[in-house]
N, C-alpha and C positions, 0 to 999 in steps of 0.2 A: 586389515589395511584398507580395504575398500570402504568400510564404514568410516574410518578416520578421514579418508579423502572426501567423502560426501559431507561429513560434518564440517570440515575445514572450508569446503567450497560454499556451504550455506552461510557460514560466518562471514566469509569474504564478500559474498553477494549482499548480505544485509548491511555490512559496514560501508561498502562502496555506495550502495543506493542511498543510505542515510547521509553520508558525507556529500554526495552529489546534490541531493535535495537541499541540504543546509547551505552549501556553497552558492547555489543559484538563488536561494531565498535571501542570503545576506548581501547579494549584489544590489537588490532593490526590495526592501521589506514591504513597501507600500503597493507594489505591483501585484495585481490579482493573479496574473499568470504565474508568477514565482510562488505565490502561496499555494496555488493548486498543484504546481509541480512538486512542491515539498510534500504535500499530502499524498500525491501519487507515488513518490519514491518511499514515503513512510509506509504505505500499504505494501509495497514490494518487500521492504525490510521486515515488516511484521510477518508477512507470509513466510519468508525464509527462516526467521527465528522461530516461528511456531512449528514449522516442519522440523527444525533442529531439535526442539524440545520434545516433539512427538517421537522422534527417533531415539532420543536419550531415555525417556521415561518408559518403564516397563510395567508398572503396576496398572491393574485394570481400571482403577479409579482415575488415575492420571490419563490413561489411554483414551477413555471415553471423553474426558474434557478436552484434551488436546486434539483429538480427531475431529471434534466439532469446531474448535477454535481455528484450525487450519483454513477453514473456508471463509472466515471473516475478512482476511486480507484481500483475497481475489474478488469477493463480492463488492467491497468498496473500491477496489482497483478499477473495476469496470465502470463504475459511476464516475470516478474522478477522471478516467481516461476519456469518457464521452464528454464530460464538461470541459476538460482541457482542449479537446479537439474542436470544440465550438468557439473557444476564446483565443486560441493560438493561431497565427503569430501576432496578430494585433487585437487588442482588447476593444475593438470598435463595435463589435456585435453585442448588443445589450440582451442578456438572457433574462426573461421575466422570472419573477419569484415562483410562479406556478410551474414553469418549466424546470426550474432548479429542484423544486420539491418532487416533481415527477421523476426526475433523473435519479434522485437519491433514495426515494421511498423503497424500491425493491431491495436495496442493500440492507435497509433496516428490517425489512420483513423477513428476508432470507436468513 
């Protein structure tokens, strides 16, 4: 019962975050803040779904892959959260290409 509740909550979290991100993005598709928010919520949804799959898969081959995959969502989440905090609430602050690369490089390395 407890595992079923955990699985259901992970599905709800993933779906809610994805719909929230899509909803905000569809309000203004050209706004950079909305694009970054969509990426942020997509990372949260990916994290929740990868945790769900990790809990559902029992084979050692799958366990190794999904235990590594679980960390992809949070690593990009941190980069998108930092980038989002720099441009929100108004996209007046111009972030250089070098700074953007510096923000996202650790996510790709990790």
